[in-house]
N, C-alpha and C positions, 0 to 999 in steps of 0.2 A: 503495500501500499504505499501511498506520498501523500504525508502528511503537510500541513501546512499549518500558519498562523498568519492573520490576518489584521489588519485594522491599524487605526492611530498608533504611535510611539507612546508604549507605554501603557495603550488598552487595545493589545492582540489577542484574537480572539482564535482558540484551536479551529480547524477544519480539515476536509480532508478532500483528496480530489477523487470526483466521478471521473467513469468511463472515458468520457467526453473530456477531462481535463478542466471538469467547473467546480468549482467551490463549493465544498456540502459544510455545513454549519456542525460542529460537534462539542458547541458548548451544553449542549441540552445532554452529555455523556459523558465529559470531564472538566474538569473546570479550566483546566491547560494542557501543555504539552512539553511537561516537567517533573523532575522530582521521580515519584514514586511508580505516576503513571506510565513513565518510558519502562518502568521493568515489566508492564503489561499493556503495551496499544491497543484499544479498542477494537476487536475485529468487529465490523460491524457494514451492513450492508448500505450503502454510500446513496442510494439512490431514495433510501426512506429517510435520507435528512433536509431538513431545509436546504434550496439552494441559495446562494449568496448573490446578490445582484451585483452588478455593476464589476469592475476592473480593482477591485480596492487596494491598496497599498498592501504588499507582503513584511511582515517583519520576520525576524531569522528562525526557522521552526523549533527552535527550542528554548525553552525560556527557564528563568533563574539560571543558568548557568554558574556552576559553582568554579569549576576549574577552565582554563581557557590555554592546551597544553601543547604546544609547538615541536616539532622536530625536524632538525635544520640538516641541510646540503647529506638528504634518502636519497638521491639522484645520483650516480656517479659522476654524468655528464653534466650535472650543475656544477660537484663540487670543483669540475677540470674547470667552467667559464668563472667560479671565484674564485680561482688559483687556489685552492685549500687541498688536502688529501682528503680520501673518501672514510668516513671515521672508523671506525673499530667497534668501536660500538653507538649507541642513538646518540646525538647531540639532544638536548632537553633544555627549553626555554619555555618562559610562561609571558603568555601575551591576558592585559588585564582586561576583563569584562567588560569595563567599559569602554571596550571598544569595540563590542558587538554592532551592527546593525543590517540592515535588511541588503536582502542580496541587489535591492534595486536604488537603496539610497546614496546620494552623492558621497563621496568620498573628499573628505576636509584638509589638506596638508595645513598643520598645524603651523605656527609661527615660526621663521627661523628655520623652515623647513627648505633643504638645498638639493634633495638628492630623493626624492619620494618613486618608491619602485611599487613593482608588481608582483603578486606569485602565486598561478593559481594551484590548489592542493585538494587532495581527499579529505575529506571532512568524516572525522567517527564519532559518533554518540552512545557513550555508554549507558546503556540500560538497567543493568544489574552492578550491582556493587564489585567490584575486584579486588582481591587483593591474595599476591602470592599463588596467582595462576599461571597452569603452563600454558605455553604455546597450543596446545589440544586441547584447551578449556576456553581460550583468550575469546575465539570469536562467541562463543554464547553469552559472553556480556555486552552486548552489542546493538544495543535500538536501532540504528539504523546510519545512512550514510546519506553526506552531503557537500555542493560544493565549496568551498571557502578561498576566500582569498586574503591570502597573507601581505597586505600592505606594509610596506616597509618606507623606515626614514633612514636610508645608509650614513646620511652624517650624524644622527642621533646614533645610528646602532654600531657604527664603526669606529667615527673619529673620534667619539667623546669617550673618555675611560666610564668604562663598569658594563653590567651588561647587555644582552642583546635586546634586552626587555624594553629600553629604553627606547628604540627605533621601532618598535613593535604594535607602541600600546595609545597609539594617538585614536580620541575620540574619531569613529569612523573604520579603525582601519583594520577591523575584522567584521567584512560581509559574511554572513552565513544564505546558504539558503538557493532555490527558494522553497526545496521542498526535504522532508527527512521520508528518504526511502527506506523500508524495510529491507535486512537483508535477503529473503527470498525475493522480491522485485529487484534487488539491484545487481542480485549473483554477484560471480568472483570480484572479493574487492582487488586483486592481484590481475585483473584484466580490464581496466577501463581507462579510455581514451581521454588526454586532458586536452585541453587548446585555451588560449587567450589570444584576443584580436586589443590591439590598440588603435585606434582611430580608423578601424576597419582593414587593420594591416594584423594577418597571422603574426605573433611573434614568440609564439611558446608551442609545439607540440610535441604530446610525451604520453607515456603510459603508463601506468602501475605496476605494470610488470618488469620493469626493469629499477623500481625501489630497491633501495639495498636492503633495510630493512622491512618485512612486509607488514601488513598490520596485525598479524596475531602477534609477531614479535614482538612488535612494539609496546602493544597492550600488557607482554608478558613482563617485560622488561620495566613498564613502569609501576606495574603492580608490585614488583617486589620493593620499591622506594615507598612508595606511598596508595594509599588506596585510593581509587576510582570508582567514582560516586554516579547514582543515575543522573544524568544531563552532563554531566561532564562532556567537554568537548573536546578530541586532538583533531590538530591539522598535520598532515603524516609529510610536510615536503614539496618540493615544488621541483618539475622537470627543467632543463635548461630553455633559455629566451629571456634573463630576466633583464634588464635595463643597465644593471650594473658590469653584467656578462658582456653589454654591446662594445665596437670597437668604433666609433667613441661612444663612451657611456649615453644612455639615454634615458634621461628620469619625466617625472610627471611635472606637467606644468596645469595650467588652470585652462578648463576646457579640454581636454582630453579626456580620452569616453573608453574605456575599459569594457570588454565583452568575453565574460568567460561561460565556459563549458566543461563538464564530464559526462561521458555518454554513459544514459537512464537516470541519471540526477538532476539534470533540468543546467537555465541558461542563466547566467548572472549579467546585469549592466549598471557599469557606476559610471555618472560625469565626478571628473574631477573637481574641486573649487579651491579655495585658499580660506584656511579661517579669518575671521573678523580680528 
């Protein structure tokens, strides 16, 4: 199934897509797509639910995110374009949950930003608490998959002393969605194509088949160091084609348009603006 959250910022309602791709209101079944609801997502006949009129704004398809965890340099060819060695173990950093926004909301470059960048990534939403889980058990703890744009400000990330979190956490730097796609519909998470277009030009093309660490490996690894809770979101890394790796580098400017897609998980579109 494909779940959504729709409505104005801060007032999103849960929904599900029917066979025609129309939004059906789930708010009479569950209060939100968050927390314990993700451990047992409702199995309903979408045609029996109220049809949502018009074309409402889509929010992130998971609410009340507790942790926003990211994996760095998880594609060997992306590590190469960044001039870094492929890691022997997953590189882990955090992204502030206040960065989360809807899949088609504008992305705002913060004050002082000079090197804004894009990163299409497979997102994993945890559905059941995971602690010390094996790779064989890991995927049983997934509620679903989604598209994430791990927007980055490279000057904050790399040129300033400190952790990568600095360049990853500005407001709107975490577009998620449009959908939360359940594992049965998403299929093999290691066989999904990813693309990102900048102003109509294809800049990123990849497949999750070339990830250094699989989704199962990532979940198992993280669960050794922290418990993963329902609603936690993991961004699993990006394929090559980011602006930092271009020669010369190409960074985001006001008016740019990013369009992202992952096979079976939907599309995003963000216009770039500058924060006041």
